[in-house]
ROSE-4610 file (N, C-alpha, C; in Angstrom, 1 decimal, always signed):
// ROSE-4610
residu = [M/M/M/I/I/I/V/V/V/T/T/T/K/K/K/I/I/I/K/K/K/T/T/T/L/L/L/L/L/L/R/R/R/P/P/P/L/L/L/K/K/K/N/N/N/R/R/R/L/L/L/R/R/R/E/E/E/S/S/S/P/P/P/D/D/D/L/L/L/F/F/F/L/L/L/K/K/K/D/D/D/V/V/V/S/S/S/G/G/G/I/I/I/V/V/V/H/H/H/I/I/I/G/G/G/A/A/A/N/N/N/L/L/L/G/G/G/Q/Q/Q/E/E/E/R/R/R/E/E/E/L/L/L/Y/Y/Y/Y/Y/Y/K/K/K/C/C/C/G/G/G/L/L/L/D/D/D/V/V/V/L/L/L/W/W/W/I/I/I/E/E/E/P/P/P/I/I/I/P/P/P/D/D/D/V/V/V/F/F/F/S/S/S/K/K/K/L/L/L/I/I/I/E/E/E/N/N/N/I/I/I/K/K/K/D/D/D/F/F/F/K/K/K/D/D/D/Q/Q/Q/R/R/R/A/A/A/I/I/I/Q/Q/Q/A/A/A/L/L/L/V/V/V/T/T/T/D/D/D/I/I/I/D/D/D/N/N/N/K/K/K/E/E/E/Y/Y/Y/K/K/K/F/F/F/N/N/N/I/I/I/A/A/A/N/N/N/N/N/N/N/N/N/G/G/G/A/A/A/S/S/S/S/S/S/S/S/S/I/I/I/L/L/L/G/G/G/F/F/F/K/K/K/Q/Q/Q/H/H/H/K/K/K/D/D/D/I/I/I/W/W/W/P/P/P/N/N/N/V/V/V/K/K/K/Y/Y/Y/T/T/T/N/N/N/T/T/T/I/I/I/L/L/L/L/L/L/K/K/K/S/S/S/L/L/L/T/T/T/L/L/L/A/A/A/T/T/T/L/L/L/F/F/F/Q/Q/Q/Q/Q/Q/E/E/E/Q/Q/Q/I/I/I/D/D/D/A/A/A/S/S/S/K/K/K/Y/Y/Y/Q/Q/Q/A/A/A/L/L/L/I/I/I/M/M/M/D/D/D/T/T/T/Q/Q/Q/G/G/G/S/S/S/E/E/E/L/L/L/L/L/L/V/V/V/L/L/L/K/K/K/G/G/G/S/S/S/L/L/L/P/P/P/V/V/V/L/L/L/K/K/K/H/H/H/F/F/F/Q/Q/Q/F/F/F/I/I/I/K/K/K/T/T/T/E/E/E/V/V/V/P/P/P/D/D/D/F/F/F/E/E/E/S/S/S/Y/Y/Y/E/E/E/G/G/G/C/C/C/C/C/C/Q/Q/Q/L/L/L/S/S/S/D/D/D/I/I/I/K/K/K/A/A/A/F/F/F/M/M/M/L/L/L/E/E/E/H/H/H/G/G/G/Y/Y/Y/K/K/K/E/E/E/I/I/I/S/S/S/R/R/R/K/K/K/K/K/K/F/F/F/A/A/A/S/S/S/H/H/H/T/T/T/L/L/L/R/R/R/G/G/G/N/N/N/Y/Y/Y/F/F/F/D/D/D/I/I/I/I/I/I/Y/Y/Y/Q/Q/Q/K/K/K/I/I/I]
num = [1/1/1/2/2/2/3/3/3/4/4/4/5/5/5/6/6/6/7/7/7/8/8/8/9/9/9/10/10/10/11/11/11/12/12/12/13/13/13/14/14/14/15/15/15/16/16/16/17/17/17/18/18/18/19/19/19/20/20/20/21/21/21/22/22/22/23/23/23/24/24/24/25/25/25/26/26/26/27/27/27/28/28/28/29/29/29/30/30/30/31/31/31/32/32/32/33/33/33/34/34/34/35/35/35/36/36/36/37/37/37/38/38/38/39/39/39/40/40/40/41/41/41/42/42/42/43/43/43/44/44/44/45/45/45/46/46/46/47/47/47/48/48/48/49/49/49/50/50/50/51/51/51/52/52/52/53/53/53/54/54/54/55/55/55/56/56/56/57/57/57/58/58/58/59/59/59/60/60/60/61/61/61/62/62/62/63/63/63/64/64/64/65/65/65/66/66/66/67/67/67/68/68/68/69/69/69/70/70/70/71/71/71/72/72/72/73/73/73/74/74/74/75/75/75/76/76/76/77/77/77/78/78/78/79/79/79/80/80/80/81/81/81/82/82/82/83/83/83/84/84/84/85/85/85/86/86/86/87/87/87/88/88/88/89/89/89/90/90/90/91/91/91/92/92/92/93/93/93/94/94/94/95/95/95/96/96/96/97/97/97/98/98/98/99/99/99/100/100/100/101/101/101/102/102/102/103/103/103/104/104/104/105/105/105/106/106/106/107/107/107/108/108/108/109/109/109/110/110/110/111/111/111/112/112/112/113/113/113/114/114/114/115/115/115/116/116/116/117/117/117/118/118/118/119/119/119/120/120/120/121/121/121/122/122/122/123/123/123/124/124/124/125/125/125/126/126/126/127/127/127/128/128/128/129/129/129/130/130/130/131/131/131/132/132/132/133/133/133/134/134/134/135/135/135/136/136/136/137/137/137/138/138/138/139/139/139/140/140/140/141/141/141/142/142/142/143/143/143/144/144/144/145/145/145/146/146/146/147/147/147/148/148/148/149/149/149/150/150/150/151/151/151/152/152/152/153/153/153/154/154/154/155/155/155/156/156/156/157/157/157/158/158/158/159/159/159/160/160/160/161/161/161/162/162/162/163/163/163/164/164/164/165/165/165/166/166/166/167/167/167/168/168/168/169/169/169/170/170/170/171/171/171/172/172/172/173/173/173/174/174/174/175/175/175/176/176/176/177/177/177/178/178/178/179/179/179/180/180/180/181/181/181/182/182/182/183/183/183/184/184/184/185/185/185/186/186/186/187/187/187/188/188/188/189/189/189/190/190/190/191/191/191/192/192/192/193/193/193/194/194/194/195/195/195/196/196/196/197/197/197/198/198/198/199/199/199/200/200/200/201/201/201/202/202/202/203/203/203/204/204/204/205/205/205/206/206/206/207/207/207/208/208/208/209/209/209/210/210/210/211/211/211/212/212/212/213/213/213/214/214/214/215/215/215/216/216/216/217/217/217/218/218/218/219/219/219/220/220/220/221/221/221/222/222/222/223/223/223/224/224/224/225/225/225]
x = [+86.3/+86.4/+87.3/+87.7/+88.1/+87.2/+85.9/+84.7/+84.1/+84.1/+83.3/+83.9/+85.4/+85.9/+85.8/+85.8/+85.6/+84.1/+82.8/+81.7/+81.7/+82.4/+82.1/+83.1/+83.9/+84.5/+83.7/+82.9/+82.3/+80.7/+80.3/+78.8/+78.8/+79.6/+79.5/+79.2/+80.1/+80.1/+78.8/+78.3/+77.0/+75.8/+75.9/+75.1/+74.9/+76.0/+75.8/+75.6/+76.4/+75.5/+73.9/+73.1/+72.2/+71.4/+71.8/+71.3/+72.2/+73.3/+73.3/+74.2/+74.0/+74.7/+76.1/+75.9/+77.1/+78.1/+77.9/+79.2/+80.4/+80.5/+82.0/+82.9/+82.0/+82.9/+83.9/+83.5/+84.1/+85.4/+85.7/+86.6/+87.5/+87.4/+88.3/+89.0/+89.6/+89.6/+90.0/+89.4/+89.2/+88.5/+87.2/+86.5/+86.2/+86.0/+85.9/+84.3/+83.7/+82.5/+82.2/+81.7/+81.3/+80.1/+79.4/+78.4/+77.8/+78.5/+78.4/+77.1/+76.5/+75.4/+75.7/+75.0/+75.2/+76.0/+76.4/+77.2/+76.5/+75.1/+74.4/+74.9/+75.8/+76.3/+77.7/+77.8/+79.2/+79.4/+77.8/+78.1/+78.6/+77.9/+78.4/+79.6/+80.2/+81.5/+82.3/+82.4/+82.9/+82.8/+81.6/+81.7/+82.3/+82.6/+83.6/+84.6/+85.1/+86.8/+87.5/+86.3/+87.2/+87.7/+88.5/+89.3/+88.5/+87.6/+86.7/+87.1/+87.0/+87.2/+86.1/+85.3/+83.9/+84.2/+83.7/+83.6/+81.9/+82.2/+80.2/+80.7/+79.9/+80.3/+79.3/+78.2/+77.2/+77.8/+78.2/+78.9/+78.2/+76.7/+76.0/+75.8/+75.6/+75.6/+77.2/+78.0/+79.1/+79.3/+79.2/+79.2/+79.0/+77.9/+76.8/+77.7/+78.1/+78.7/+80.2/+80.6/+82.0/+81.5/+80.6/+80.2/+79.2/+78.8/+78.7/+79.6/+80.7/+81.7/+82.8/+82.4/+83.3/+84.1/+83.5/+83.4/+83.8/+84.0/+84.1/+85.6/+86.4/+87.8/+88.2/+89.0/+89.7/+88.9/+87.8/+86.9/+87.2/+87.3/+87.7/+86.5/+86.6/+85.5/+86.4/+86.2/+86.7/+85.4/+85.2/+84.4/+84.6/+84.2/+84.5/+83.8/+83.5/+82.4/+83.0/+83.1/+83.8/+83.3/+83.8/+83.4/+84.5/+84.3/+85.2/+86.5/+86.4/+87.1/+87.3/+88.7/+89.3/+88.8/+88.5/+88.4/+87.1/+86.1/+84.9/+83.7/+83.3/+82.3/+80.8/+79.9/+78.8/+77.9/+76.4/+75.5/+74.8/+75.0/+74.9/+73.4/+72.4/+71.2/+70.5/+70.4/+70.0/+68.6/+68.4/+67.1/+66.5/+65.5/+64.7/+64.6/+65.6/+65.3/+66.8/+67.0/+68.2/+69.6/+69.3/+70.3/+70.5/+69.4/+69.8/+69.9/+68.8/+68.6/+69.3/+70.4/+71.1/+72.1/+72.1/+72.7/+73.2/+74.3/+74.7/+73.7/+72.5/+71.6/+70.3/+69.6/+68.3/+67.1/+66.2/+65.4/+64.5/+64.5/+63.4/+62.4/+62.7/+61.7/+61.7/+62.7/+62.6/+61.6/+60.8/+59.6/+58.6/+58.6/+57.8/+57.5/+58.8/+59.1/+58.9/+59.4/+59.7/+59.4/+57.7/+57.1/+57.2/+57.5/+57.5/+59.1/+60.1/+61.2/+61.9/+62.1/+62.2/+63.5/+63.9/+64.9/+64.8/+65.5/+64.9/+66.1/+67.1/+68.3/+69.5/+70.1/+70.9/+72.3/+74.0/+75.0/+75.9/+77.0/+78.1/+78.7/+79.7/+80.8/+81.9/+83.4/+84.1/+84.6/+84.7/+84.7/+86.2/+86.5/+87.7/+87.8/+88.8/+88.6/+88.9/+88.6/+89.3/+90.6/+91.2/+92.4/+93.5/+93.0/+93.4/+93.4/+92.1/+91.9/+92.7/+92.9/+94.2/+95.3/+95.8/+96.8/+97.3/+96.4/+96.2/+96.3/+95.5/+95.5/+96.5/+97.2/+98.5/+97.8/+96.9/+96.3/+96.2/+97.1/+97.5/+96.4/+96.2/+95.2/+95.2/+96.0/+96.3/+95.5/+95.1/+94.4/+93.1/+92.6/+91.2/+91.0/+90.4/+89.9/+88.6/+87.7/+86.1/+85.9/+85.2/+84.4/+83.2/+82.4/+80.6/+80.6/+79.6/+79.2/+77.5/+77.1/+75.8/+75.6/+75.9/+76.3/+74.9/+73.7/+72.6/+72.7/+73.1/+73.4/+74.8/+75.4/+76.8/+78.1/+77.4/+78.2/+79.7/+79.1/+79.9/+80.8/+81.1/+81.6/+82.8/+82.1/+83.3/+84.0/+83.3/+84.4/+85.0/+85.3/+85.9/+87.1/+87.1/+88.2/+88.7/+88.3/+89.2/+90.0/+90.0/+90.8/+92.2/+92.9/+94.2/+94.5/+93.7/+93.3/+92.5/+92.0/+90.4/+91.1/+92.5/+92.9/+92.9/+93.1/+92.8/+91.6/+90.7/+89.1/+88.8/+88.9/+88.5/+86.8/+86.4/+84.8/+84.5/+83.3/+82.5/+81.1/+80.3/+79.2/+78.4/+77.5/+77.0/+75.5/+74.8/+73.2/+73.1/+72.1/+71.7/+70.4/+69.9/+68.3/+69.0/+67.5/+67.4/+66.9/+66.8/+65.5/+66.2/+65.8/+66.4/+65.8/+66.2/+65.9/+66.4/+67.2/+68.0/+68.2/+68.5/+68.2/+69.9/+70.0/+71.3/+71.8/+71.6/+72.4/+72.5/+73.4/+74.3/+72.9/+73.1/+72.1/+72.6/+71.8/+72.7/+73.1/+72.6/+73.6/+75.0/+75.1/+76.3/+77.2/+76.9/+78.1/+78.3/+77.1/+77.5/+78.6/+78.6/+79.5/+81.3/+80.8/+82.0/+83.0/+82.1/+82.5/+83.2/+82.5/+82.7/+84.4/+84.3/+85.2/+86.8/+86.7/+87.8/+87.7/+86.9/+87.5/+86.5/+85.4/+84.8/+83.6/+83.1/+81.9/+80.6/+79.4/+78.6/+78.3/+78.4/+78.2/+76.4/+76.0/+74.9/+74.3/+72.8/+72.2/+70.9/+70.2/+69.2/+68.5/+67.0/+66.0/+66.0/+65.7/+65.2/+63.9/+63.9/+62.7/+62.2/+60.9/+60.1/+59.4/+58.9/+57.9/+57.2/+55.9/+55.4/+55.7/+55.8/+56.0/+57.2/+58.0/+59.4/+60.5/+60.7/+61.7/+62.1/+63.7/+64.0/+65.4/+65.3/+66.8/+67.3/+68.6/+69.2/+70.5/+70.8/+72.0/+72.7/+74.0/+74.5/+76.1/+76.6/+77.9/+78.9/+80.0/+80.8/+82.0/+82.8/+83.9/+84.6/+86.5/+87.2/+87.9/+87.7/+88.0/+89.9]
y = [+100.4/+101.4/+102.7/+102.3/+103.4/+103.8/+103.1/+103.7/+104.3/+104.0/+104.6/+106.3/+106.7/+107.5/+108.1/+108.0/+108.5/+109.2/+108.6/+108.6/+109.7/+109.8/+111.1/+111.9/+112.1/+112.9/+113.8/+113.3/+113.6/+114.1/+113.7/+114.4/+115.6/+116.7/+118.2/+118.5/+118.0/+118.8/+118.5/+117.2/+116.7/+117.6/+117.9/+118.8/+120.1/+120.6/+122.0/+122.0/+120.8/+120.8/+120.5/+119.9/+120.1/+121.4/+122.3/+123.3/+124.3/+124.0/+124.9/+124.4/+123.2/+122.6/+122.9/+124.6/+125.3/+125.8/+125.5/+125.5/+124.9/+123.7/+123.3/+124.1/+125.2/+126.2/+126.8/+127.0/+127.9/+126.8/+125.8/+125.0/+124.7/+125.1/+125.2/+126.8/+126.8/+127.9/+127.6/+126.9/+126.9/+125.6/+125.9/+124.5/+124.6/+123.1/+122.8/+122.9/+123.4/+123.4/+123.0/+121.8/+121.0/+121.2/+121.9/+122.1/+123.3/+124.2/+125.4/+126.3/+126.1/+126.7/+128.2/+129.0/+130.6/+131.1/+130.2/+130.7/+131.3/+130.4/+130.9/+131.1/+130.3/+130.5/+131.3/+132.1/+133.2/+133.9/+134.8/+135.6/+134.8/+133.6/+132.8/+132.1/+131.7/+132.0/+133.0/+134.0/+135.4/+135.7/+135.6/+136.1/+135.2/+133.7/+133.1/+132.9/+134.1/+134.2/+133.0/+132.7/+131.0/+131.3/+130.5/+130.5/+129.6/+129.9/+128.8/+129.1/+127.6/+126.8/+126.4/+127.4/+126.9/+126.1/+125.1/+124.3/+124.1/+124.8/+124.6/+124.0/+123.3/+122.6/+123.3/+124.2/+124.6/+125.7/+126.0/+127.3/+128.6/+128.7/+129.8/+130.3/+129.0/+129.2/+129.6/+129.1/+129.7/+131.1/+131.6/+133.1/+133.8/+133.6/+134.3/+133.9/+132.6/+132.4/+133.7/+133.6/+134.3/+135.8/+136.9/+137.6/+137.7/+136.7/+136.8/+136.6/+136.2/+136.3/+137.2/+138.0/+139.1/+140.0/+140.3/+141.0/+140.3/+139.3/+138.5/+137.6/+138.7/+138.3/+136.6/+136.2/+134.7/+133.8/+134.2/+133.2/+133.0/+132.0/+131.8/+130.7/+130.5/+129.4/+128.9/+127.5/+126.4/+126.5/+125.9/+125.5/+124.0/+123.0/+121.8/+120.5/+119.6/+118.8/+117.5/+117.2/+116.3/+115.3/+113.8/+112.5/+111.6/+110.5/+109.8/+109.2/+110.0/+109.4/+110.8/+110.9/+111.9/+111.5/+112.5/+112.8/+111.8/+111.8/+111.0/+112.2/+111.9/+112.6/+112.2/+112.9/+113.0/+113.8/+113.3/+114.4/+114.6/+115.6/+116.4/+117.4/+117.2/+117.3/+119.1/+119.8/+121.1/+121.3/+121.9/+121.9/+123.3/+123.3/+124.8/+125.6/+124.8/+125.8/+126.3/+127.2/+128.0/+127.0/+125.6/+124.9/+124.1/+124.1/+123.6/+122.2/+121.4/+120.2/+119.4/+120.1/+119.7/+118.4/+117.9/+115.8/+115.5/+114.5/+113.7/+112.5/+112.8/+111.1/+111.7/+110.9/+111.3/+111.4/+111.9/+112.2/+110.5/+110.3/+109.3/+109.4/+109.5/+109.8/+111.3/+111.8/+113.4/+114.5/+113.6/+114.5/+114.2/+113.0/+113.1/+114.3/+114.7/+115.8/+117.3/+117.2/+118.8/+118.4/+118.4/+118.0/+118.9/+120.2/+121.3/+121.5/+120.3/+120.8/+119.9/+120.4/+119.4/+119.6/+118.7/+118.7/+119.7/+120.8/+121.5/+121.8/+120.9/+121.2/+120.1/+119.5/+118.8/+119.3/+119.0/+119.6/+118.4/+118.5/+117.5/+118.2/+117.5/+118.0/+116.8/+116.8/+116.1/+116.2/+115.3/+115.3/+115.3/+114.9/+115.1/+114.9/+114.2/+113.9/+115.2/+115.3/+116.3/+116.4/+115.3/+115.0/+115.9/+115.3/+116.2/+117.5/+117.7/+119.0/+120.1/+119.5/+120.4/+120.1/+119.1/+118.6/+119.9/+119.7/+120.9/+122.2/+122.4/+124.0/+124.3/+123.6/+123.9/+124.3/+123.4/+124.1/+123.0/+123.6/+123.2/+122.7/+121.1/+120.7/+121.0/+121.0/+121.2/+122.6/+123.6/+124.9/+124.5/+123.5/+122.9/+122.1/+122.4/+121.5/+120.8/+121.2/+120.7/+120.6/+119.7/+119.4/+119.2/+120.2/+120.4/+119.8/+118.8/+118.4/+118.7/+119.2/+119.4/+119.2/+117.8/+117.4/+116.3/+116.4/+115.5/+114.4/+113.7/+112.0/+111.4/+112.3/+111.6/+112.2/+112.2/+112.4/+111.2/+110.2/+108.9/+109.1/+109.4/+109.4/+110.4/+111.2/+112.8/+112.3/+111.4/+110.7/+110.0/+108.9/+108.3/+108.6/+110.0/+110.8/+111.6/+111.4/+112.2/+111.7/+110.6/+109.5/+110.1/+110.8/+111.0/+112.4/+112.7/+114.1/+114.2/+113.1/+112.8/+113.1/+112.9/+113.1/+114.3/+115.3/+116.8/+117.4/+116.7/+117.3/+116.6/+117.7/+116.9/+116.8/+117.5/+117.6/+117.6/+116.4/+116.6/+116.6/+117.6/+118.2/+117.3/+116.9/+116.3/+116.3/+117.1/+116.2/+115.1/+114.2/+112.9/+112.4/+111.5/+110.8/+109.6/+109.0/+107.6/+106.9/+107.6/+106.7/+107.2/+106.5/+106.6/+108.0/+108.9/+110.1/+110.4/+110.5/+110.0/+108.8/+108.3/+107.3/+106.8/+105.5/+105.2/+106.0/+107.0/+107.9/+107.2/+108.0/+107.6/+107.7/+106.9/+107.3/+107.2/+107.3/+107.6/+106.2/+105.0/+103.8/+103.6/+104.2/+104.3/+105.1/+106.3/+107.1/+106.8/+106.6/+105.6/+104.8/+103.6/+102.9/+103.6/+104.1/+104.9/+105.6/+106.6/+107.3/+106.0/+104.8/+104.3/+103.7/+103.4/+102.8/+103.6/+105.0/+106.0/+106.8/+106.1/+106.9/+108.2/+107.8/+109.3/+109.1/+109.9/+109.4/+110.7/+110.1/+111.1/+112.3/+113.3/+114.0/+115.3/+115.4/+115.7/+115.5/+115.3/+115.4/+116.0/+116.7/+117.4/+117.4/+116.7/+116.4/+117.8/+117.9/+119.2/+118.7/+117.5/+117.4/+116.0/+115.9/+114.3/+114.1/+112.6/+112.3/+110.7/+111.2/+110.3/+109.1/+108.7/+107.3/+107.0/+107.8/+107.5/+107.5/+108.7/+108.9/+110.3/+110.3/+112.3/+112.4/+113.8/+114.1/+114.7/+114.7/+115.2/+115.9/+116.9/+117.7/+116.5/+116.1/+115.3/+115.8/+116.1/+116.1/+115.2/+115.0/+113.5/+114.7/+113.6/+114.4/+113.3/+113.3/+112.6/+112.0/+110.7/+110.2/+110.6]
z = [+124.0/+124.8/+123.9/+123.1/+122.0/+121.2/+120.6/+120.2/+121.0/+122.6/+123.4/+123.6/+123.9/+123.9/+122.9/+121.5/+120.7/+120.2/+120.9/+120.8/+121.9/+122.9/+124.2/+123.5/+123.0/+122.4/+121.4/+120.6/+119.3/+120.2/+121.2/+121.3/+121.9/+122.3/+122.5/+120.8/+120.1/+118.5/+118.1/+118.0/+117.8/+118.2/+119.4/+120.2/+119.5/+119.4/+118.7/+117.4/+116.5/+114.9/+115.0/+116.3/+115.8/+115.7/+116.4/+116.4/+115.4/+114.6/+114.2/+113.1/+111.7/+111.2/+110.5/+110.3/+109.6/+110.6/+112.0/+112.8/+112.4/+111.8/+111.5/+110.9/+109.8/+109.0/+110.1/+111.2/+112.2/+112.5/+112.0/+112.5/+111.4/+110.0/+109.1/+108.6/+107.8/+107.3/+105.4/+105.3/+103.4/+103.3/+102.2/+101.8/+100.4/+99.7/+98.1/+97.9/+97.2/+97.2/+95.6/+95.7/+94.3/+94.1/+92.7/+92.5/+93.1/+92.9/+93.4/+92.8/+91.5/+91.2/+91.2/+91.8/+91.5/+93.0/+93.6/+94.7/+96.1/+96.3/+97.1/+99.0/+99.0/+100.2/+100.6/+99.6/+99.4/+100.6/+101.1/+102.0/+103.5/+103.7/+104.7/+105.1/+103.7/+103.4/+103.9/+103.7/+104.0/+105.0/+105.8/+107.1/+107.9/+107.9/+108.5/+108.0/+106.9/+106.7/+106.0/+105.0/+104.6/+103.0/+103.0/+101.5/+100.7/+99.7/+99.1/+97.7/+97.1/+95.9/+95.5/+94.5/+94.0/+92.7/+92.3/+91.1/+90.2/+89.2/+88.7/+87.1/+87.0/+85.2/+84.1/+84.6/+83.2/+82.8/+81.8/+81.1/+81.7/+81.3/+81.9/+83.0/+84.1/+85.5/+85.8/+85.4/+85.9/+85.9/+84.4/+84.1/+85.4/+85.5/+86.8/+88.4/+88.1/+89.6/+89.6/+88.5/+88.4/+89.0/+88.7/+88.7/+90.1/+90.5/+92.2/+92.8/+93.0/+93.7/+93.6/+92.5/+92.3/+93.4/+94.1/+95.4/+96.6/+96.6/+97.5/+97.7/+98.8/+98.8/+99.3/+98.7/+99.0/+98.2/+97.4/+96.6/+95.4/+94.9/+93.1/+92.8/+91.3/+90.9/+89.7/+89.7/+88.6/+87.7/+86.2/+85.5/+85.5/+85.8/+85.8/+85.9/+85.3/+85.8/+86.8/+88.1/+88.6/+89.0/+88.5/+88.6/+89.2/+89.0/+89.6/+88.3/+87.0/+86.1/+84.8/+84.4/+84.0/+82.1/+81.6/+80.1/+79.4/+80.3/+79.8/+79.7/+78.5/+78.0/+78.4/+79.1/+79.7/+78.9/+78.8/+78.3/+80.0/+79.9/+81.1/+80.8/+81.5/+81.9/+82.5/+81.7/+82.5/+83.1/+84.2/+84.7/+85.1/+84.9/+84.8/+86.0/+87.3/+88.7/+88.7/+87.4/+87.4/+87.7/+87.1/+86.8/+88.0/+89.4/+90.9/+90.7/+89.8/+90.0/+88.4/+87.9/+86.8/+87.5/+86.2/+86.5/+85.2/+85.8/+85.0/+84.5/+85.8/+85.6/+85.2/+84.6/+84.3/+85.6/+85.8/+87.0/+87.3/+88.6/+88.7/+89.5/+91.0/+92.1/+92.5/+91.7/+92.1/+92.0/+90.8/+90.5/+91.6/+92.2/+93.2/+94.6/+94.4/+95.7/+95.0/+93.7/+93.0/+91.8/+91.3/+90.2/+88.9/+89.3/+88.5/+87.8/+88.5/+88.4/+86.9/+85.9/+84.4/+83.7/+83.2/+82.3/+81.0/+80.5/+79.5/+78.2/+78.8/+77.7/+78.0/+77.2/+77.6/+76.5/+77.5/+77.0/+77.2/+76.3/+76.5/+77.3/+78.4/+79.2/+79.5/+79.3/+79.7/+81.1/+81.8/+83.2/+83.8/+84.9/+85.6/+86.8/+87.8/+89.0/+89.7/+90.9/+91.8/+92.1/+91.9/+92.3/+91.3/+89.7/+88.4/+88.2/+88.7/+88.6/+89.8/+91.3/+92.2/+91.1/+90.2/+90.0/+88.8/+88.1/+86.6/+87.1/+87.7/+88.5/+89.3/+89.5/+90.5/+92.2/+92.5/+93.9/+94.9/+96.1/+97.4/+98.2/+98.1/+98.7/+100.2/+100.8/+102.2/+102.6/+101.7/+102.0/+102.7/+102.0/+102.2/+103.2/+104.2/+105.2/+105.0/+104.2/+104.3/+102.8/+102.6/+101.3/+101.0/+100.4/+100.3/+99.1/+98.8/+97.4/+97.2/+96.3/+95.9/+94.4/+93.9/+92.8/+92.1/+92.5/+92.3/+91.6/+92.7/+93.0/+92.3/+91.9/+91.6/+92.7/+93.8/+95.1/+95.2/+95.4/+95.4/+94.5/+93.0/+91.8/+92.2/+92.9/+93.2/+94.3/+95.5/+96.6/+95.9/+94.9/+94.5/+93.8/+92.9/+92.3/+93.0/+94.2/+95.1/+96.4/+96.1/+96.9/+97.3/+96.3/+96.3/+97.3/+97.4/+98.1/+99.5/+99.5/+100.6/+102.2/+102.3/+103.7/+104.4/+103.4/+103.7/+104.0/+104.1/+104.4/+105.6/+106.6/+108.1/+108.2/+107.6/+107.2/+105.6/+105.6/+104.2/+104.7/+103.8/+104.3/+102.2/+102.2/+101.3/+101.6/+100.5/+100.2/+99.7/+99.8/+99.7/+100.3/+99.2/+99.4/+99.7/+100.7/+101.0/+99.9/+98.7/+97.7/+96.2/+95.6/+94.0/+93.3/+93.8/+93.3/+92.1/+91.5/+90.2/+89.9/+88.3/+87.9/+88.4/+89.5/+89.8/+90.5/+91.1/+91.9/+93.2/+94.0/+95.1/+96.3/+97.3/+98.0/+99.6/+100.5/+102.1/+102.6/+101.8/+102.5/+101.6/+100.8/+99.6/+100.4/+100.5/+101.1/+102.8/+103.5/+104.7/+104.8/+103.6/+103.8/+103.3/+102.4/+102.0/+103.0/+103.7/+104.8/+106.1/+106.1/+107.1/+106.8/+105.7/+105.1/+105.1/+105.1/+104.5/+106.3/+107.0/+108.6/+109.0/+108.5/+109.1/+109.6/+110.5/+111.4/+111.1/+111.0/+110.8/+112.3/+112.2/+113.1/+112.9/+111.9/+111.7/+110.6/+111.0/+109.6/+109.7/+109.1/+108.8/+107.7/+107.8/+106.7/+106.3/+104.8/+104.4/+103.5/+102.8/+102.0/+102.2/+101.8/+101.9/+101.4/+101.1/+100.4/+101.1/+101.5/+102.3/+101.5/+100.0/+99.3/+99.0/+99.4/+98.7/+99.7/+100.3/+101.5/+101.7/+102.2/+102.4/+101.8/+102.1/+101.5/+102.6/+102.7/+104.0/+103.6/+104.6/+104.4/+105.5/+105.4/+106.3/+106.3/+107.9/+107.9/+108.5/+108.1/+108.6/+108.8/+109.6/+110.3/+110.4/+110.1/+110.0/+111.4/+111.7/+113.0/+113.2]
C-alpha cells in the first residue's frame, strides 16, 4: 500500500523529468557538483538561481574553472579529489579531452565508445571525503539539496565518503555505465544497490552513449523518499 502511494506521488515528476531531466534543479536552492571540469553547466545553474559548490581535482583545469565562474554570483569552487577515504595518495590519470575523462582508474572498455580519448599524464593527488571537506571548509551542508557527480568511475566512493552529510541531498544525479568502462569502476548495479539501501528512488534515466558489444552510459537522477 505504501509503495503504491509513493509510486503514484512520484509518477508526475517522472513524466516531467523524461521531457527535461534538469527540472529537479527548480526544486532546490543549492547543489554540490563533484567532477566540475570547466563548469560547463554554470549558465544553467545561474539561470536557476542556485548556490553552487564546484569541486575539481586537476590543478590546471581548476584554474580555468575559477576563471569561468568568476562572473557568476553564488558559485564557488574548491580544488579537491573526493573519494571514500581521507589523506590517501592516488595516481590520477589526465585525459586528452580537456580532462573530462580523467580518473583515478585506468581505462578498460571506455575506449570502445571513445577510441580517441587517451591518458596523456599522471599526477599524484591526495583524497578526502565530502564530509571532511565540508568540515574543513566550514561549509553548511544544509545549503545544498542536490549532489551531482561526474567522477569517471569513482562515484560509489564519493557516495560512501558522503554518508555523514548524505541526508541533506534530496536529489542525486550521477553519470554511470552498466559495463566496466574503467578498471573496477562503479557500475549501474552498484549505484542502484546503494541508493536503495539509503532511501533513494530513481526518477529519471537518460542514455547518452552506447556500444553494441559493451553497454550503455546513463545520466540518472535519484530522489530521497
